[in-house]
PDB file of N, CA, C and O in Angstrom:
ATOM      1  N   MET A   1       0.836  -1.190   0.000  1.00  0.00           N
ATOM      2  CA  MET A   1       0.000   0.000   0.000  1.00  0.00           C
ATOM      3  C   MET A   1       0.876   1.246   0.000  1.00  0.00           C
ATOM      4  O   MET A   1       1.890   1.289   0.696  1.00  0.00           O
ATOM      5  N   PRO A   2       0.496   2.253  -0.768  1.00  0.00           N
ATOM      6  CA  PRO A   2       1.249   3.508  -0.743  1.00  0.00           C
ATOM      7  C   PRO A   2       1.167   4.154   0.641  1.00  0.00           C
ATOM      8  O   PRO A   2       0.257   3.883   1.425  1.00  0.00           O
ATOM      9  N   VAL A   3       2.136   5.008   0.909  1.00  0.00           N
ATOM     10  CA  VAL A   3       2.183   5.755   2.162  1.00  0.00           C
ATOM     11  C   VAL A   3       2.114   7.237   1.829  1.00  0.00           C
ATOM     12  O   VAL A   3       2.795   7.709   0.918  1.00  0.00           O
ATOM     13  N   VAL A   4       1.287   7.972   2.572  1.00  0.00           N
ATOM     14  CA  VAL A   4       1.261   9.426   2.461  1.00  0.00           C
ATOM     15  C   VAL A   4       1.935   9.981   3.700  1.00  0.00           C
ATOM     16  O   VAL A   4       1.535   9.686   4.827  1.00  0.00           O
ATOM     17  N   GLN A   5       2.966  10.791   3.480  1.00  0.00           N
ATOM     18  CA  GLN A   5       3.694  11.434   4.557  1.00  0.00           C
ATOM     19  C   GLN A   5       3.102  12.818   4.773  1.00  0.00           C
ATOM     20  O   GLN A   5       3.038  13.622   3.843  1.00  0.00           O
ATOM     21  N   VAL A   6       2.671  13.096   5.992  1.00  0.00           N
ATOM     22  CA  VAL A   6       1.996  14.346   6.323  1.00  0.00           C
ATOM     23  C   VAL A   6       2.942  15.237   7.130  1.00  0.00           C
ATOM     24  O   VAL A   6       3.513  14.788   8.124  1.00  0.00           O
ATOM     25  N   PRO A   7       3.114  16.506   6.708  1.00  0.00           N
ATOM     26  CA  PRO A   7       3.993  17.393   7.461  1.00  0.00           C
ATOM     27  C   PRO A   7       3.381  17.771   8.809  1.00  0.00           C
ATOM     28  O   PRO A   7       2.164  17.723   8.982  1.00  0.00           O
ATOM     29  N   THR A   8       4.215  18.136   9.737  1.00  0.00           N
ATOM     30  CA  THR A   8       3.772  18.483  11.089  1.00  0.00           C
ATOM     31  C   THR A   8       2.647  19.505  11.071  1.00  0.00           C
ATOM     32  O   THR A   8       1.680  19.374  11.821  1.00  0.00           O
ATOM     33  N   ALA A   9       2.761  20.513  10.231  1.00  0.00           N
ATOM     34  CA  ALA A   9       1.773  21.595  10.189  1.00  0.00           C
ATOM     35  C   ALA A   9       0.382  21.111   9.791  1.00  0.00           C
ATOM     36  O   ALA A   9      -0.604  21.788  10.081  1.00  0.00           O
ATOM     37  N   TYR A  10       0.282  19.960   9.136  1.00  0.00           N
ATOM     38  CA  TYR A  10      -1.009  19.460   8.636  1.00  0.00           C
ATOM     39  C   TYR A  10      -1.519  18.245   9.397  1.00  0.00           C
ATOM     40  O   TYR A  10      -2.440  17.569   8.939  1.00  0.00           O
ATOM     41  N   ARG A  11      -0.933  17.964  10.544  1.00  0.00           N
ATOM     42  CA  ARG A  11      -1.294  16.760  11.294  1.00  0.00           C
ATOM     43  C   ARG A  11      -2.468  16.925  12.246  1.00  0.00           C
ATOM     44  O   ARG A  11      -2.823  15.973  12.941  1.00  0.00           O
ATOM     45  N   GLY A  12      -3.080  18.098  12.301  1.00  0.00           N
ATOM     46  CA  GLY A  12      -4.264  18.286  13.153  1.00  0.00           C
ATOM     47  C   GLY A  12      -5.351  17.291  12.810  1.00  0.00           C
ATOM     48  O   GLY A  12      -5.774  16.522  13.673  1.00  0.00           O
ATOM     49  N   PRO A  13      -5.821  17.286  11.551  1.00  0.00           N
ATOM     50  CA  PRO A  13      -6.874  16.333  11.179  1.00  0.00           C
ATOM     51  C   PRO A  13      -6.454  14.865  11.314  1.00  0.00           C
ATOM     52  O   PRO A  13      -7.300  14.003  11.555  1.00  0.00           O
ATOM     53  N   THR A  14      -5.151  14.572  11.161  1.00  0.00           N
ATOM     54  CA  THR A  14      -4.697  13.184  11.236  1.00  0.00           C
ATOM     55  C   THR A  14      -4.388  12.752  12.672  1.00  0.00           C
ATOM     56  O   THR A  14      -3.859  11.667  12.911  1.00  0.00           O
ATOM     57  N   ARG A  15      -4.730  13.626  13.615  1.00  0.00           N
ATOM     58  CA  ARG A  15      -4.497  13.344  15.034  1.00  0.00           C
ATOM     59  C   ARG A  15      -3.040  12.988  15.315  1.00  0.00           C
ATOM     60  O   ARG A  15      -2.739  12.097  16.110  1.00  0.00           O
ATOM     61  N   GLY A  16      -2.148  13.704  14.643  1.00  0.00           N
ATOM     62  CA  GLY A  16      -0.725  13.524  14.883  1.00  0.00           C
ATOM     63  C   GLY A  16      -0.053  12.464  14.027  1.00  0.00           C
ATOM     64  O   GLY A  16       1.168  12.319  14.077  1.00  0.00           O
ATOM     65  N   GLU A  17      -0.823  11.721  13.244  1.00  0.00           N
ATOM     66  CA  GLU A  17      -0.238  10.675  12.396  1.00  0.00           C
ATOM     67  C   GLU A  17       0.624  11.308  11.305  1.00  0.00           C
ATOM     68  O   GLU A  17       0.182  12.212  10.595  1.00  0.00           O
ATOM     69  N   ALA A  18       1.858  10.821  11.183  1.00  0.00           N
ATOM     70  CA  ALA A  18       2.796  11.359  10.204  1.00  0.00           C
ATOM     71  C   ALA A  18       2.810  10.558   8.912  1.00  0.00           C
ATOM     72  O   ALA A  18       3.039  11.119   7.840  1.00  0.00           O
ATOM     73  N   GLU A  19       2.568   9.257   8.997  1.00  0.00           N
ATOM     74  CA  GLU A  19       2.576   8.386   7.823  1.00  0.00           C
ATOM     75  C   GLU A  19       1.304   7.554   7.817  1.00  0.00           C
ATOM     76  O   GLU A  19       0.977   6.874   8.790  1.00  0.00           O
ATOM     77  N   ILE A  20       0.593   7.624   6.695  1.00  0.00           N
ATOM     78  CA  ILE A  20      -0.706   6.964   6.606  1.00  0.00           C
ATOM     79  C   ILE A  20      -0.720   6.021   5.410  1.00  0.00           C
ATOM     80  O   ILE A  20      -0.495   6.443   4.276  1.00  0.00           O
ATOM     81  N   LEU A  21      -0.983   4.751   5.668  1.00  0.00           N
ATOM     82  CA  LEU A  21      -1.118   3.756   4.601  1.00  0.00           C
ATOM     83  C   LEU A  21      -2.469   3.943   3.936  1.00  0.00           C
ATOM     84  O   LEU A  21      -3.495   4.045   4.608  1.00  0.00           O
ATOM     85  N   VAL A  22      -2.463   3.987   2.607  1.00  0.00           N
ATOM     86  CA  VAL A  22      -3.697   4.232   1.860  1.00  0.00           C
ATOM     87  C   VAL A  22      -3.773   3.319   0.648  1.00  0.00           C
ATOM     88  O   VAL A  22      -2.800   2.658   0.283  1.00  0.00           O
ATOM     89  N   SER A  23      -4.938   3.296   0.038  1.00  0.00           N
ATOM     90  CA  SER A  23      -5.122   2.651  -1.260  1.00  0.00           C
ATOM     91  C   SER A  23      -5.314   3.762  -2.266  1.00  0.00           C
ATOM     92  O   SER A  23      -6.015   4.737  -1.994  1.00  0.00           O
ATOM     93  N   GLY A  24      -4.698   3.625  -3.427  1.00  0.00           N
ATOM     94  CA  GLY A  24      -4.877   4.627  -4.472  1.00  0.00           C
ATOM     95  C   GLY A  24      -3.896   4.400  -5.595  1.00  0.00           C
ATOM     96  O   GLY A  24      -2.776   3.937  -5.377  1.00  0.00           O
ATOM     97  N   SER A  25      -4.324   4.730  -6.801  1.00  0.00           N
ATOM     98  CA  SER A  25      -3.458   4.525  -7.965  1.00  0.00           C
ATOM     99  C   SER A  25      -2.901   5.830  -8.508  1.00  0.00           C
ATOM    100  O   SER A  25      -2.075   5.818  -9.420  1.00  0.00           O
ATOM    101  N   THR A  26      -3.350   6.976  -7.950  1.00  0.00           N
ATOM    102  CA  THR A  26      -2.804   8.280  -8.310  1.00  0.00           C
ATOM    103  C   THR A  26      -2.535   9.057  -7.022  1.00  0.00           C
ATOM    104  O   THR A  26      -3.001   8.685  -5.945  1.00  0.00           O
ATOM    105  N   VAL A  27      -1.782  10.132  -7.154  1.00  0.00           N
ATOM    106  CA  VAL A  27      -1.521  10.975  -5.983  1.00  0.00           C
ATOM    107  C   VAL A  27      -2.839  11.493  -5.424  1.00  0.00           C
ATOM    108  O   VAL A  27      -3.046  11.463  -4.211  1.00  0.00           O
ATOM    109  N   LEU A  28      -3.731  11.964  -6.284  1.00  0.00           N
ATOM    110  CA  LEU A  28      -5.015  12.475  -5.820  1.00  0.00           C
ATOM    111  C   LEU A  28      -5.810  11.395  -5.086  1.00  0.00           C
ATOM    112  O   LEU A  28      -6.380  11.669  -4.029  1.00  0.00           O
ATOM    113  N   ALA A  29      -5.860  10.203  -5.611  1.00  0.00           N
ATOM    114  CA  ALA A  29      -6.594   9.115  -4.961  1.00  0.00           C
ATOM    115  C   ALA A  29      -6.010   8.828  -3.572  1.00  0.00           C
ATOM    116  O   ALA A  29      -6.756   8.542  -2.636  1.00  0.00           O
ATOM    117  N   CYS A  30      -4.709   8.902  -3.440  1.00  0.00           N
ATOM    118  CA  CYS A  30      -4.071   8.679  -2.142  1.00  0.00           C
ATOM    119  C   CYS A  30      -4.445   9.783  -1.159  1.00  0.00           C
ATOM    120  O   CYS A  30      -4.752   9.508   0.001  1.00  0.00           O
ATOM    121  N   LEU A  31      -4.419  11.031  -1.622  1.00  0.00           N
ATOM    122  CA  LEU A  31      -4.790  12.145  -0.758  1.00  0.00           C
ATOM    123  C   LEU A  31      -6.263  12.061  -0.360  1.00  0.00           C
ATOM    124  O   LEU A  31      -6.618  12.364   0.779  1.00  0.00           O
ATOM    125  N   GLU A  32      -7.107  11.655  -1.286  1.00  0.00           N
ATOM    126  CA  GLU A  32      -8.529  11.478  -0.982  1.00  0.00           C
ATOM    127  C   GLU A  32      -8.740  10.355   0.025  1.00  0.00           C
ATOM    128  O   GLU A  32      -9.655  10.423   0.846  1.00  0.00           O
ATOM    129  N   ALA A  33      -7.907   9.327  -0.030  1.00  0.00           N
ATOM    130  CA  ALA A  33      -7.994   8.231   0.935  1.00  0.00           C
ATOM    131  C   ALA A  33      -7.636   8.718   2.339  1.00  0.00           C
ATOM    132  O   ALA A  33      -8.231   8.281   3.324  1.00  0.00           O
ATOM    133  N   VAL A  34      -6.663   9.624   2.423  1.00  0.00           N
ATOM    134  CA  VAL A  34      -6.338  10.215   3.727  1.00  0.00           C
ATOM    135  C   VAL A  34      -7.538  11.015   4.226  1.00  0.00           C
ATOM    136  O   VAL A  34      -7.900  10.926   5.399  1.00  0.00           O
ATOM    137  N   GLU A  35      -8.154  11.797   3.341  1.00  0.00           N
ATOM    138  CA  GLU A  35      -9.331  12.590   3.706  1.00  0.00           C
ATOM    139  C   GLU A  35     -10.464  11.692   4.210  1.00  0.00           C
ATOM    140  O   GLU A  35     -11.183  12.052   5.142  1.00  0.00           O
ATOM    141  N   GLU A  36     -10.613  10.537   3.592  1.00  0.00           N
ATOM    142  CA  GLU A  36     -11.666   9.609   4.007  1.00  0.00           C
ATOM    143  C   GLU A  36     -11.446   9.134   5.442  1.00  0.00           C
ATOM    144  O   GLU A  36     -12.395   9.003   6.214  1.00  0.00           O
ATOM    145  N   LYS A  37     -10.188   8.878   5.789  1.00  0.00           N
ATOM    146  CA  LYS A  37      -9.851   8.431   7.150  1.00  0.00           C
ATOM    147  C   LYS A  37      -9.841   9.593   8.139  1.00  0.00           C
ATOM    148  O   LYS A  37     -10.225   9.443   9.299  1.00  0.00           O
ATOM    149  N   TYR A  38      -9.393  10.757   7.657  1.00  0.00           N
ATOM    150  CA  TYR A  38      -9.185  11.922   8.515  1.00  0.00           C
ATOM    151  C   TYR A  38      -9.794  13.170   7.878  1.00  0.00           C
ATOM    152  O   TYR A  38      -9.079  13.962   7.264  1.00  0.00           O
ATOM    153  N   PRO A  39     -11.104  13.349   8.019  1.00  0.00           N
ATOM    154  CA  PRO A  39     -11.767  14.512   7.419  1.00  0.00           C
ATOM    155  C   PRO A  39     -11.106  15.824   7.851  1.00  0.00           C
ATOM    156  O   PRO A  39     -10.743  16.007   9.013  1.00  0.00           O
ATOM    157  N   GLY A  40     -10.964  16.724   6.886  1.00  0.00           N
ATOM    158  CA  GLY A  40     -10.337  18.015   7.142  1.00  0.00           C
ATOM    159  C   GLY A  40      -8.921  18.097   6.620  1.00  0.00           C
ATOM    160  O   GLY A  40      -8.341  19.182   6.573  1.00  0.00           O
ATOM    161  N   PHE A  41      -8.354  16.966   6.227  1.00  0.00           N
ATOM    162  CA  PHE A  41      -6.984  16.960   5.709  1.00  0.00           C
ATOM    163  C   PHE A  41      -6.900  17.550   4.301  1.00  0.00           C
ATOM    164  O   PHE A  41      -6.058  18.410   4.041  1.00  0.00           O
ATOM    165  N   LEU A  42      -7.758  17.101   3.403  1.00  0.00           N
ATOM    166  CA  LEU A  42      -7.646  17.447   1.987  1.00  0.00           C
ATOM    167  C   LEU A  42      -7.692  18.944   1.702  1.00  0.00           C
ATOM    168  O   LEU A  42      -6.914  19.405   0.867  1.00  0.00           O
ATOM    169  N   PRO A  43      -8.549  19.727   2.338  1.00  0.00           N
ATOM    170  CA  PRO A  43      -8.573  21.160   2.042  1.00  0.00           C
ATOM    171  C   PRO A  43      -7.258  21.882   2.361  1.00  0.00           C
ATOM    172  O   PRO A  43      -7.019  22.981   1.860  1.00  0.00           O
ATOM    173  N   GLN A  44      -6.419  21.279   3.179  1.00  0.00           N
ATOM    174  CA  GLN A  44      -5.111  21.864   3.458  1.00  0.00           C
ATOM    175  C   GLN A  44      -4.171  21.710   2.257  1.00  0.00           C
ATOM    176  O   GLN A  44      -3.218  22.473   2.097  1.00  0.00           O
ATOM    177  N   VAL A  45      -4.456  20.715   1.424  1.00  0.00           N
ATOM    178  CA  VAL A  45      -3.575  20.370   0.312  1.00  0.00           C
ATOM    179  C   VAL A  45      -4.152  20.804  -1.036  1.00  0.00           C
ATOM    180  O   VAL A  45      -3.418  21.257  -1.914  1.00  0.00           O
ATOM    181  N   ILE A  46      -5.464  20.665  -1.193  1.00  0.00           N
ATOM    182  CA  ILE A  46      -6.151  20.944  -2.454  1.00  0.00           C
ATOM    183  C   ILE A  46      -7.117  22.107  -2.241  1.00  0.00           C
ATOM    184  O   ILE A  46      -7.860  22.124  -1.259  1.00  0.00           O
ATOM    185  N   ASP A  47      -7.111  23.082  -3.159  1.00  0.00           N
ATOM    186  CA  ASP A  47      -8.027  24.212  -3.020  1.00  0.00           C
ATOM    187  C   ASP A  47      -9.411  23.879  -3.566  1.00  0.00           C
ATOM    188  O   ASP A  47      -9.640  22.777  -4.064  1.00  0.00           O
ATOM    189  N   ALA A  48     -10.325  24.830  -3.471  1.00  0.00           N
ATOM    190  CA  ALA A  48     -11.716  24.613  -3.881  1.00  0.00           C
ATOM    191  C   ALA A  48     -11.854  24.327  -5.373  1.00  0.00           C
ATOM    192  O   ALA A  48     -12.846  23.739  -5.803  1.00  0.00           O
ATOM    193  N   ASP A  49     -10.862  24.741  -6.165  1.00  0.00           N
ATOM    194  CA  ASP A  49     -10.889  24.503  -7.608  1.00  0.00           C
ATOM    195  C   ASP A  49     -10.254  23.168  -7.996  1.00  0.00           C
ATOM    196  O   ASP A  49     -10.206  22.818  -9.175  1.00  0.00           O
ATOM    197  N   GLY A  50      -9.770  22.429  -7.004  1.00  0.00           N
ATOM    198  CA  GLY A  50      -9.160  21.130  -7.274  1.00  0.00           C
ATOM    199  C   GLY A  50      -7.685  21.188  -7.617  1.00  0.00           C
ATOM    200  O   GLY A  50      -7.121  20.210  -8.107  1.00  0.00           O
ATOM    201  N   ALA A  51      -7.055  22.324  -7.365  1.00  0.00           N
ATOM    202  CA  ALA A  51      -5.619  22.480  -7.629  1.00  0.00           C
ATOM    203  C   ALA A  51      -4.845  22.385  -6.307  1.00  0.00           C
ATOM    204  O   ALA A  51      -5.402  22.573  -5.226  1.00  0.00           O
ATOM    205  N   VAL A  52      -3.558  22.089  -6.428  1.00  0.00           N
ATOM    206  CA  VAL A  52      -2.700  22.029  -5.248  1.00  0.00           C
ATOM    207  C   VAL A  52      -2.607  23.440  -4.655  1.00  0.00           C
ATOM    208  O   VAL A  52      -2.393  24.415  -5.374  1.00  0.00           O
ATOM    209  N   GLN A  53      -2.770  23.526  -3.337  1.00  0.00           N
ATOM    210  CA  GLN A  53      -2.673  24.818  -2.650  1.00  0.00           C
ATOM    211  C   GLN A  53      -1.349  25.500  -2.980  1.00  0.00           C
ATOM    212  O   GLN A  53      -0.348  24.839  -3.258  1.00  0.00           O
ATOM    213  N   ARG A  54      -1.358  26.805  -2.947  1.00  0.00           N
ATOM    214  CA  ARG A  54      -0.194  27.613  -3.346  1.00  0.00           C
ATOM    215  C   ARG A  54       1.083  27.262  -2.586  1.00  0.00           C
ATOM    216  O   ARG A  54       2.158  27.206  -3.184  1.00  0.00           O
ATOM    217  N   PHE A  55       0.983  27.029  -1.300  1.00  0.00           N
ATOM    218  CA  PHE A  55       2.171  26.785  -0.487  1.00  0.00           C
ATOM    219  C   PHE A  55       2.388  25.307  -0.169  1.00  0.00           C
ATOM    220  O   PHE A  55       2.958  24.961   0.865  1.00  0.00           O
ATOM    221  N   VAL A  56       1.929  24.448  -1.064  1.00  0.00           N
ATOM    222  CA  VAL A  56       2.104  23.005  -0.892  1.00  0.00           C
ATOM    223  C   VAL A  56       2.923  22.462  -2.061  1.00  0.00           C
ATOM    224  O   VAL A  56       2.696  22.822  -3.216  1.00  0.00           O
ATOM    225  N   LYS A  57       3.867  21.603  -1.744  1.00  0.00           N
ATOM    226  CA  LYS A  57       4.651  20.886  -2.758  1.00  0.00           C
ATOM    227  C   LYS A  57       4.392  19.399  -2.542  1.00  0.00           C
ATOM    228  O   LYS A  57       4.295  18.934  -1.406  1.00  0.00           O
ATOM    229  N   LEU A  58       4.281  18.668  -3.632  1.00  0.00           N
ATOM    230  CA  LEU A  58       4.063  17.223  -3.566  1.00  0.00           C
ATOM    231  C   LEU A  58       5.262  16.493  -4.139  1.00  0.00           C
ATOM    232  O   LEU A  58       5.836  16.904  -5.147  1.00  0.00           O
ATOM    233  N   PHE A  59       5.632  15.404  -3.481  1.00  0.00           N
ATOM    234  CA  PHE A  59       6.764  14.592  -3.904  1.00  0.00           C
ATOM    235  C   PHE A  59       6.308  13.143  -4.018  1.00  0.00           C
ATOM    236  O   PHE A  59       5.432  12.693  -3.279  1.00  0.00           O
ATOM    237  N   LEU A  60       6.907  12.429  -4.943  1.00  0.00           N
ATOM    238  CA  LEU A  60       6.668  11.004  -5.102  1.00  0.00           C
ATOM    239  C   LEU A  60       8.022  10.317  -5.043  1.00  0.00           C
ATOM    240  O   LEU A  60       8.861  10.496  -5.927  1.00  0.00           O
ATOM    241  N   ASN A  61       8.227   9.535  -4.002  1.00  0.00           N
ATOM    242  CA  ASN A  61       9.504   8.842  -3.785  1.00  0.00           C
ATOM    243  C   ASN A  61      10.688   9.802  -3.813  1.00  0.00           C
ATOM    244  O   ASN A  61      11.739   9.493  -4.373  1.00  0.00           O
ATOM    245  N   GLY A  62      10.502  10.970  -3.200  1.00  0.00           N
ATOM    246  CA  GLY A  62      11.585  11.939  -3.077  1.00  0.00           C
ATOM    247  C   GLY A  62      11.750  12.881  -4.253  1.00  0.00           C
ATOM    248  O   GLY A  62      12.567  13.800  -4.191  1.00  0.00           O
ATOM    249  N   GLU A  63      10.999  12.677  -5.322  1.00  0.00           N
ATOM    250  CA  GLU A  63      11.091  13.536  -6.511  1.00  0.00           C
ATOM    251  C   GLU A  63       9.920  14.514  -6.514  1.00  0.00           C
ATOM    252  O   GLU A  63       8.760  14.109  -6.443  1.00  0.00           O
ATOM    253  N   GLN A  64      10.239  15.817  -6.598  1.00  0.00           N
ATOM    254  CA  GLN A  64       9.170  16.809  -6.616  1.00  0.00           C
ATOM    255  C   GLN A  64       8.338  16.680  -7.882  1.00  0.00           C
ATOM    256  O   GLN A  64       8.868  16.533  -8.984  1.00  0.00           O
ATOM    257  N   LEU A  65       7.023  16.737  -7.703  1.00  0.00           N
ATOM    258  CA  LEU A  65       6.093  16.661  -8.814  1.00  0.00           C
ATOM    259  C   LEU A  65       5.711  18.073  -9.236  1.00  0.00           C
ATOM    260  O   LEU A  65       5.520  18.950  -8.393  1.00  0.00           O
ATOM    261  N   GLY A  66       5.603  18.285 -10.517  1.00  0.00           N
ATOM    262  CA  GLY A  66       5.226  19.593 -11.041  1.00  0.00           C
ATOM    263  C   GLY A  66       3.794  19.577 -11.518  1.00  0.00           C
ATOM    264  O   GLY A  66       2.910  19.052 -10.842  1.00  0.00           O
ATOM    265  N   ASP A  67       3.565  20.156 -12.692  1.00  0.00           N
ATOM    266  CA  ASP A  67       2.231  20.167 -13.281  1.00  0.00           C
ATOM    267  C   ASP A  67       1.733  18.736 -13.435  1.00  0.00           C
ATOM    268  O   ASP A  67       2.498  17.839 -13.790  1.00  0.00           O
ATOM    269  N   GLY A  68       0.485  18.534 -13.174  1.00  0.00           N
ATOM    270  CA  GLY A  68      -0.084  17.194 -13.277  1.00  0.00           C
ATOM    271  C   GLY A  68       0.230  16.315 -12.089  1.00  0.00           C
ATOM    272  O   GLY A  68       0.052  15.099 -12.150  1.00  0.00           O
ATOM    273  N   ALA A  69       0.696  16.920 -11.002  1.00  0.00           N
ATOM    274  CA  ALA A  69       1.098  16.156  -9.815  1.00  0.00           C
ATOM    275  C   ALA A  69      -0.020  15.256  -9.305  1.00  0.00           C
ATOM    276  O   ALA A  69       0.233  14.123  -8.897  1.00  0.00           O
ATOM    277  N   LEU A  70      -1.241  15.749  -9.326  1.00  0.00           N
ATOM    278  CA  LEU A  70      -2.352  14.983  -8.771  1.00  0.00           C
ATOM    279  C   LEU A  70      -2.680  13.751  -9.599  1.00  0.00           C
ATOM    280  O   LEU A  70      -3.251  12.788  -9.087  1.00  0.00           O
ATOM    281  N   ASP A  71      -2.320  13.780 -10.881  1.00  0.00           N
ATOM    282  CA  ASP A  71      -2.597  12.659 -11.768  1.00  0.00           C
ATOM    283  C   ASP A  71      -1.446  11.652 -11.843  1.00  0.00           C
ATOM    284  O   ASP A  71      -1.556  10.630 -12.521  1.00  0.00           O
ATOM    285  N   ALA A  72      -0.351  11.937 -11.152  1.00  0.00           N
ATOM    286  CA  ALA A  72       0.805  11.040 -11.189  1.00  0.00           C
ATOM    287  C   ALA A  72       0.401   9.661 -10.663  1.00  0.00           C
ATOM    288  O   ALA A  72      -0.276   9.547  -9.641  1.00  0.00           O
ATOM    289  N   GLU A  73       0.826   8.623 -11.374  1.00  0.00           N
ATOM    290  CA  GLU A  73       0.499   7.256 -10.973  1.00  0.00           C
ATOM    291  C   GLU A  73       1.317   6.830  -9.765  1.00  0.00           C
ATOM    292  O   GLU A  73       2.490   7.177  -9.625  1.00  0.00           O
ATOM    293  N   VAL A  74       0.663   6.070  -8.897  1.00  0.00           N
ATOM    294  CA  VAL A  74       1.276   5.609  -7.659  1.00  0.00           C
ATOM    295  C   VAL A  74       1.204   4.091  -7.621  1.00  0.00           C
ATOM    296  O   VAL A  74       0.171   3.496  -7.929  1.00  0.00           O
ATOM    297  N   ASP A  75       2.315   3.472  -7.240  1.00  0.00           N
ATOM    298  CA  ASP A  75       2.406   2.024  -7.106  1.00  0.00           C
ATOM    299  C   ASP A  75       2.263   1.662  -5.628  1.00  0.00           C
ATOM    300  O   ASP A  75       2.353   2.530  -4.759  1.00  0.00           O
ATOM    301  N   GLU A  76       2.044   0.399  -5.352  1.00  0.00           N
ATOM    302  CA  GLU A  76       1.801  -0.038  -3.979  1.00  0.00           C
ATOM    303  C   GLU A  76       2.966   0.204  -3.032  1.00  0.00           C
ATOM    304  O   GLU A  76       2.762   0.229  -1.818  1.00  0.00           O
ATOM    305  N   HIS A  77       4.179   0.383  -3.543  1.00  0.00           N
ATOM    306  CA  HIS A  77       5.345   0.598  -2.681  1.00  0.00           C
ATOM    307  C   HIS A  77       5.803   2.055  -2.675  1.00  0.00           C
ATOM    308  O   HIS A  77       6.873   2.363  -2.150  1.00  0.00           O
ATOM    309  N   ASP A  78       5.009   2.949  -3.249  1.00  0.00           N
ATOM    310  CA  ASP A  78       5.403   4.347  -3.367  1.00  0.00           C
ATOM    311  C   ASP A  78       5.112   5.141  -2.109  1.00  0.00           C
ATOM    312  O   ASP A  78       4.305   4.753  -1.264  1.00  0.00           O
ATOM    313  N   ARG A  79       5.804   6.272  -2.019  1.00  0.00           N
ATOM    314  CA  ARG A  79       5.654   7.200  -0.902  1.00  0.00           C
ATOM    315  C   ARG A  79       5.293   8.563  -1.470  1.00  0.00           C
ATOM    316  O   ARG A  79       6.046   9.140  -2.254  1.00  0.00           O
ATOM    317  N   VAL A  80       4.128   9.076  -1.064  1.00  0.00           N
ATOM    318  CA  VAL A  80       3.682  10.417  -1.444  1.00  0.00           C
ATOM    319  C   VAL A  80       3.962  11.326  -0.252  1.00  0.00           C
ATOM    320  O   VAL A  80       3.486  11.081   0.856  1.00  0.00           O
ATOM    321  N   GLU A  81       4.738  12.374  -0.497  1.00  0.00           N
ATOM    322  CA  GLU A  81       5.074  13.304   0.578  1.00  0.00           C
ATOM    323  C   GLU A  81       4.441  14.654   0.304  1.00  0.00           C
ATOM    324  O   GLU A  81       4.564  15.208  -0.789  1.00  0.00           O
ATOM    325  N   VAL A  82       3.763  15.172   1.312  1.00  0.00           N
ATOM    326  CA  VAL A  82       3.180  16.509   1.252  1.00  0.00           C
ATOM    327  C   VAL A  82       4.138  17.427   2.011  1.00  0.00           C
ATOM    328  O   VAL A  82       4.463  17.166   3.170  1.00  0.00           O
ATOM    329  N   LEU A  83       4.583  18.489   1.368  1.00  0.00           N
ATOM    330  CA  LEU A  83       5.493  19.429   2.006  1.00  0.00           C
ATOM    331  C   LEU A  83       4.772  20.760   2.130  1.00  0.00           C
ATOM    332  O   LEU A  83       4.283  21.310   1.144  1.00  0.00           O
ATOM    333  N   ALA A  84       4.713  21.264   3.336  1.00  0.00           N
ATOM    334  CA  ALA A  84       4.099  22.568   3.593  1.00  0.00           C
ATOM    335  C   ALA A  84       5.188  23.621   3.476  1.00  0.00           C
ATOM    336  O   ALA A  84       6.062  23.722   4.336  1.00  0.00           O
ATOM    337  N   ALA A  85       5.129  24.405   2.402  1.00  0.00           N
ATOM    338  CA  ALA A  85       6.106  25.472   2.184  1.00  0.00           C
ATOM    339  C   ALA A  85       5.626  26.691   2.969  1.00  0.00           C
ATOM    340  O   ALA A  85       4.899  27.531   2.440  1.00  0.00           O
ATOM    341  N   ILE A  86       6.029  26.780   4.209  1.00  0.00           N
ATOM    342  CA  ILE A  86       5.594  27.840   5.095  1.00  0.00           C
ATOM    343  C   ILE A  86       6.337  29.127   4.761  1.00  0.00           C
ATOM    344  O   ILE A  86       7.567  29.152   4.714  1.00  0.00           O
ATOM    345  N   ALA A  87       5.581  30.191   4.531  1.00  0.00           N
ATOM    346  CA  ALA A  87       6.184  31.498   4.231  1.00  0.00           C
ATOM    347  C   ALA A  87       6.268  32.315   5.507  1.00  0.00           C
ATOM    348  O   ALA A  87       5.471  32.137   6.428  1.00  0.00           O
ATOM    349  N   GLY A  88       7.214  33.185   5.550  1.00  0.00           N
ATOM    350  CA  GLY A  88       7.357  34.051   6.724  1.00  0.00           C
ATOM    351  C   GLY A  88       8.297  35.196   6.424  1.00  0.00           C
ATOM    352  O   GLY A  88       8.835  35.308   5.322  1.00  0.00           O
ATOM    353  N   GLY A  89       8.479  36.015   7.385  1.00  0.00           N
ATOM    354  CA  GLY A  89       9.380  37.131   7.117  1.00  0.00           C
ATOM    355  C   GLY A  89       9.622  37.975   8.306  1.00  0.00           C
ATOM    356  O   GLY A  89      10.364  38.955   8.228  1.00  0.00           O
TER     357      GLY A  89
END
């Protein structure tokens, strides 16, 4: 089963869980599976228009995903990492 890695800043809905085993064949399906287990997670990552939030980066097995990130295919041994790009100044 793929694993979704959740950054500390987004672990409220996951009740502190950092790594969540999910079923899914795309990055989006994996993120939706996390939302199914932990309601409130997905809006932190995906905006109302279905796009990746501005300050979120997605990685698949350590490689940053660009355009089409949500449609990237995921295998049963893959790791999807959500990175919260926190801005400050």
